[in-house]
C-alpha positions in Angstrom: 0.1 0.3 -139.5 1.5 1.4 -136.0 4.5 -0.2 -134.5 4.2 -0.5 -130.5 7.0 -2.1 -128.4 5.7 -5.0 -126.6 6.4 -5.8 -123.1 9.3 -8.0 -123.8 11.3 -5.6 -125.7 10.1 -6.4 -128.8 8.4 -4.8 -131.8 4.6 -5.5 -132.1 1.8 -4.1 -133.6 -1.7 -3.3 -132.4 -4.3 -6.2 -133.2 -6.8 -4.1 -134.7 -4.2 -2.8 -137.6 -3.9 -4.3 -140.8 -0.7 -6.4 -141.5 1.2 -6.2 -144.9 -1.0 -8.2 -147.7 0.2 -10.9 -149.5 1.4 -8.8 -152.5 3.4 -6.5 -150.3 5.4 -9.5 -148.4 6.4 -11.0 -151.9 7.5 -7.3 -153.2 9.8 -7.0 -150.1 11.2 -10.7 -150.5 11.6 -9.5 -154.3 13.7 -6.6 -153.0 15.5 -8.3 -150.3 16.6 -11.1 -153.2 17.6 -8.4 -155.8 19.7 -6.5 -153.0 21.7 -10.0 -152.4 22.0 -10.5 -156.1 23.1 -6.6 -156.9 26.0 -7.3 -153.8 27.1 -10.6 -155.2 27.5 -9.2 -158.7 30.0 -6.3 -157.9 30.7 -3.7 -160.5 31.5 -3.7 -164.2 30.3 -4.5 -167.8 29.1 -8.1 -166.8 27.3 -6.6 -163.8 25.5 -4.2 -166.0 24.8 -6.7 -168.6 23.2 -9.0 -166.3 21.2 -6.1 -164.7 19.7 -5.4 -167.8 18.7 -8.9 -168.7 16.9 -9.2 -165.5 14.9 -6.2 -166.6 14.3 -7.6 -170.1 13.4 -10.9 -168.3 10.9 -9.3 -165.9 9.5 -7.2 -168.9 9.1 -10.8 -170.9 6.9 -12.3 -168.0 4.6 -9.5 -168.0 0.8 -9.5 -169.5 0.8 -8.3 -173.2 -0.5 -4.8 -172.4 1.9 -4.0 -169.7 4.8 -5.6 -171.7 4.1 -3.2 -174.6 4.3 -0.4 -172.5 7.1 -1.5 -170.5 9.2 -2.3 -173.7 8.5 1.3 -174.9 9.6 2.7 -171.8 12.6 0.8 -171.9 13.3 2.2 -175.5 12.7 5.4 -174.2 15.2 5.1 -171.6 17.8 3.7 -173.6 17.6 6.4 -176.4 17.1 9.8 -174.3 19.2 8.7 -171.1 21.7 5.9 -172.0 23.7 7.3 -169.0 20.9 5.2 -166.8 21.3 1.9 -166.3 18.5 -0.9 -166.3 18.1 -2.9 -162.9 15.2 -4.5 -161.2 13.8 -2.0 -158.6 11.1 -4.1 -156.1 11.0 -6.8 -158.9 9.7 -4.1 -161.5 12.0 -2.3 -164.5 14.1 0.4 -162.9 16.8 3.1 -164.5 19.6 4.2 -162.3 22.2 6.7 -162.1 25.6 5.3 -160.1 23.3 2.6 -158.4 20.5 4.8 -157.4 17.1 4.5 -159.2 16.0 7.7 -160.8 12.9 6.0 -162.9 10.8 3.2 -163.0 8.1 1.3 -164.3 5.2 -0.5 -162.3 3.1 -3.3 -164.4 -0.6 -2.4 -162.8 -1.7 -6.1 -164.4 0.9 -7.7 -161.8 0.6 -5.3 -159.1 -3.5 -6.0 -159.6 -4.0 -2.1 -160.2 -6.4 -0.9 -162.9 -3.3 1.1 -164.9 0.3 0.9 -164.8 2.7 3.7 -163.3 5.8 5.4 -164.4 7.7 7.3 -161.7 10.5 9.1 -160.7 12.9 9.1 -157.4 14.1 12.0 -155.6 17.0 11.2 -157.4 15.5 12.8 -160.9 16.2 16.4 -161.7 12.6 17.3 -161.9 12.5 20.2 -159.3 10.1 23.2 -160.4 10.5 26.7 -159.2 7.0 26.6 -158.0 8.0 23.9 -155.6 5.4 21.4 -157.2 6.0 18.4 -159.5 4.7 15.3 -160.1 6.7 12.0 -159.4 4.6 9.2 -160.8 2.4 9.0 -164.0 -0.7 6.3 -164.8 0.1 5.0 -168.4 -2.9 3.1 -169.5 -3.1 3.8 -173.6 -0.9 7.0 -173.5 -0.9 9.1 -176.8 2.2 9.8 -179.2 2.0 13.0 -177.4 2.2 11.5 -174.0 5.3 9.1 -175.0 6.9 12.5 -176.4 6.2 14.2 -173.0 7.4 11.0 -170.9 11.0 11.1 -173.1 11.5 14.8 -172.2 10.8 14.0 -168.6 13.0 11.2 -168.6 15.6 13.2 -170.4 15.6 15.8 -167.6 15.6 13.4 -164.8 18.7 11.6 -166.3 
């Protein structure tokens, strides 16, 4: 989307450009609410428990196939990178180090996509000497080998 300054000095957009979709606007509202809630919670064990409860509740709301994927991801992260704290990230499960999300799960069905995604932020320690490394992976029906690779990446990222 191209943003321009209007003659009144405010920000506007060209009429021919698309606006945010309903789903994108909802995600932005969800993220704003998450940040507000996190700010009110402060720090400590109570916050960590509440954040994890939020993540588990979000996973429970997912359609069955995505819920199974998200539960497996959650178990992997908890096992191989227990230092990563669960927290919502754009209304989806995320895992953070010192408050900054390192990796996250996106429900394909909730996002109206054909597959779910597991991704890494710039906070992940995945840099490769070649200067090229993936930052997200499609999760459809992962094999056991794929789950093992995901666990290795999460461990490296943490």
